[in-house]
C-alpha positions, 0 to 999 in steps of 0.5 A: 916506697914501702910502709911497715905495718903491724897486723895481727893474724890467727896462728892458723893463717900465719901457718898457711901463709908461711907454707905458701909464701916461703921464707921471707915472702910474707910481704910479697904474698900479702901484697899480691893477695890484697891486690888480687882481692881488690881486683876480684871484688871490683869486677864482682861489684861492676857485674852486680851494678850491670845486672841491676841496670839490666833488670831496671831497664829490661821493660824499657828495652823490650818496649824499644825493641818491639817498636 
């Protein structure tokens, strides 16, 4: 099922979109772009959370390793 949306984009963005998506391909391209963006952002957020966890537990991990 698809839902029709009305969005506003700058003219320059629409020009680029039309160049890369081709005639009739805007919706498909935007759909793929949004899904890709969400996936990339999700991975970045996970990586950031893991880094915070590693830093938070670094001292404890070193203590456990030295025992």
